[in-house]
C-alpha positions, 0 to 999 in steps of 0.5 A: 552462451558461455561468453554471456555467463562469464560476463555475468559472473564478472559483473556480479563479482565486482558487485559482491566485492563492493557489498562484501559486508552485506547480502544486499548487492550494491548495483550500478548502471552496469546491471542493465547488461544482466537485468534479464538474467535471473530474478531480482528484488531491487530497491531504488533509493536516494542517500538523502531520503529519510524513508530509504534510511528507514528501509535499509535495516529491513532491506538487509533482513529481507536479503537475509531471508531470501539468501537460500532462494534464486532471488538476488536482492540489490539496491541502486543509488539513483543519485549516482546512476540517474539513468537507472531511475529513467529506465525503470520509470522510478518517480519516488524513493524508495521504490521496490521492484521485482524483475523476472525476465521480461516482467517487472512488478512494483511493490505497493504494500507495507514496507516490512520484512514479511510483506516484501518477502511474501511479495518476492515469493509470489512473483518469483513463481507461477501465478497459480501453484499446484498442490500435489501432496495431502500434507502441503495444504496443512503446511500452507495453513500453518504458514500462510494466513490467507490464500486462494485455492482452485479445486478441480481439473485445469479445464473449463471456464472457471479454471480459465477465469481463475488463472487469468485473475490470479495473474493479475493479482499475483503481486497481492496474493497467493493462488493455488490449485488442487485436485479434488481427491486431495482437497476432500481430505481437508474440506467439504464441498458439494460440487467441483470445480470450485474456488475458495479462500482460506482466512481466519481458520475458515474456508469461504467459497466463491459463489456457485454458478446460477446456470449454464447460460449465465456462467460466463457472464457471471464469471467475468463480472464476479470472479475479479470483484470476489478475489479483489474483496477477499484478499484482505483479512476481515479486520486488518491493520490499515496503514499508508502503505496498504490503504490505497489497495483497500480502497480498491475494494470499492467498499465502505472502509470502516476504521477503528482509530487508535494510537500505538506507541513505539513498541506497538502497544495500545492503551487498554481503553483504546484496545477495548474499543478496537475489539468492540469494533472488530466484534461487529464484523465478526458477529455480522459477517453475512450482513456487512461483508459484502458492503464494508471492509473493516480494519483498525488504524494505529497511526492517528495522522492517517485518520486526521488526513482523511477527516481533515482535522485532528480527531479525538481517540479512540475514534470511528471513521467510515470512508466511502472508497468510491467518492472519498466522502467520510462518515462519523457517528453523532455519538462520542465514539468512546461511548459506542456499543456494538448495537449503536455501530450496527445502526450507524452502518445501516444508516450509511448503507441506506444513505441516510447518514450525514457525509463529509469531505469528497472530491470537490475542488474546495475540498481538495484544496483545503485537504492540500492546505491541511496536509501542508500545515500538518507536515510543517508542524511535524517538521517544527516539532522534530527539528525546529532549527533545521525547519527554520533554516529550510523556510527562513532562508528562502523567505529571506531571499524573497524578502530582499528581492521584493525590497530591492525591487520596491526600492528601485521603483521608489528611487526611479520615482524620486528621479522623475520628480526631480527632473520635473522640478528642474524643468519647471525652474528653467 
């Protein structure tokens, strides 16, 4: 054991010597010798990757935020140590992973400091954390806008189901348990054990059991779906980083599409539109929450990719997460009222509203074409010279190859004609 610790310290000493100007440890393939020692938050990157370069300053802030914890933050250059990418199953850059003994978790959220730090803190501890003091619940509400709580003793089918589902969703949410005598000082509940989610300064309880005979069946069918649907805010910001997680709710995804500038500011008229869409779900939560997940998009490119066209702003887009169809209102979105939005959503729920897109082969082919055309246009606008070089050189070589092949065929044909002519003269 002592020899193993010495080896670990020697390896870490060499790593820290390389990364003495940052709290981020620059790792090599020697990391495989100590991967199961302690807890590690890793970024697998490639120096040529633009997304990796944008993540670098954020990653430094993440390392600083976790400096006083037991979590070590490092990064691995997969172009130098290609075997590391194979060992950890890395298929794209950057990939963020958390290693804890035999367990390995992949981060799938937004690449922001807050999201990454919260992910590391969640998976570093047990799936369900115990609240033992009255003031702890107040502290949680002040620091964490959304979390789940089990109220009761750690026995019975509800606790078993809750702890099992919490383990599955540990990378995506915070889960706690508390005794009834502590919980009753903060919230009102009629029976226990019970489970609730805290968000938007409110408590929403897991539906109570119907009767003992249906309890197990009800729990197995409902707890997972309930937590999966409630782990998001009522009106979150939707990005390319979290939209796939939101689609897993199996709900209709209602998107208020606006445009943020580089300072994350929204023009007044778009802000009014976004707030109007938010008011629909806030005032009609009991009516729509079961079927619709609301949110807003600050990047029109994401909405363009879904609608496969350039949408005007502001815009309202509703996506069916099970079929990938989307719905748009017939009226001009900028002229919509809360009443009109309510009628539109009711038509979608009743399946009387027109739908577009889907998963058919022609639609998938057109979506691929649209995204490729959009990416090429963005590259041209960003750097036309580099784009011309990247696409011009391959096309030029291809043209030369085709020309040489065609010319060779023509010359062969001319030679054959000359041979025939000579034969006739003889």
